[in-house]
N, C-alpha and C positions, 0 to 999 in steps of 0.2 A: 558535575551535571546533576545535582539534586534539583528539585523544582520542576523537572519534566515529568509529565504524567504518562503512564503506560497502562491503559485500561486492561483489566484481567479477563474481559469477556471475549477476547479474540486471540489469534495466533500471529506470530511474527517470523520474519526471516533475518538472517545475518545481514542482508543487504538493506535493511530498514524499511521493508514493506510490511503491511498488516493485511490480514484477511479476516472477515467477520465469521470465523468458525471457532468455536470454543476449543481451547487446548485439549487434545486427545479425543475430540469428538469426530465421528465419521463425517465425510462430506455429505451434505444434503443432496439427495437424488433429485435432479431436474429443477432445483431451486437455485437461481443465481446468487452468488455471494459477492459482496463488495470488497474492493481492494483499494488501499491507499498507502501513503507514506507516513512514517512515524514522526512524532515530535522531535526525536533525535535527528532525523534527516532534515527536517525543517530548520532546526536550530543550526545545523552545520551548513546548510545551503544559504540561509538568509532569505531575503525577499524573493519570492518566485515571480517570474515575469512571463513564462511561456510553458505550456504543457503540450507534449507530442504524445498522444495516446493511441493505442491500437484502434482500428475501425471496428464498428459493430459487425459481427459475422466472422471476424478474424479468429483463427485458432492460435492460441498461445500455449507455450510450454513452460512449466515451472522451471525457474532458474535461468531461462534464456531471455535476453533483452527483448522487450516488446514496445518500448517507447522511451521518452526522456522527459525530465523536468529541468527547466533552465532557470537559474537565478541570476541576480546581478553579479554573483561571484563565479559561477561555474555551471556546467551542464552535467547531469548525472543520469545514467541509464536506469530504467525500471526493470526489475527482475521479478516477475510474478510469482507469488507463493503457490499458485495452483495452475494446472493445465486445464484447458477447456475452450469453449467458444465465448467470445465477448458478446454480451447481450445488451449492454447499455454503456454510454459514456456520460459522465457528469458534465453536461454542457455548461452549467453555471460556473464550474471551476475552470473550464477551458476559457470561458469568456472573462473570468476574473480570478486569476491564479492566487490572489491574496486570500481567497476562501481557504485554500490549502494551508497557507501560512497561519491563518487565525484559528482554524478549526479542523486540523488534519484528521481527527477521528469521527467527525460529524459531517457538516456540510461540505467539507473539503475532500470527500472520498473521490477517487479517480475514475474507476470503471467497475462494471459488474461482469462476472463470468459464470457460465453454467459449467461447473467443474466436472472433470473426468478423472482427475488425479491430483495429488499434492506433492510438493517438494518437502524438504526438511523444515519443519516448523518448530518454533520455540514458544514456550508459555511466556506470559508477561514477566514473571519472576526470572526466568532464564535470560530473556532479552535484556532486562534491566541490569542483571548481574554482568553480562558480557559488555555492557556499555557504561558501567560504573555509576549506575543510578541507584540511589537508595530509596 
């Protein structure tokens, strides 16, 4: 799995989600953070065809399923890296899930959350090492 990029400016979960909070940084108060799935997840899932995301206003809990991504191969649950209130859904990605496949760390983000807590997060280096990426 060399060739997959793992941006160092965000944190990761064992379940292949990312949150745009720098490793070790505190959660930003009252500022929503974006969440998405990693290139490792995209590589394993293949072409995404459907996104089932939490609704705006929903309260989600770190590590507890809050939605699904469906590919031509399988369906995979989303486990958010942070707890809090969903403030925005990436409607462009819902309308065109290939955005997630082509740009998982940019235009393919999934949803934003006003965080109240965080789960166990990994740095890019820790995540890459757990997934055999050099």
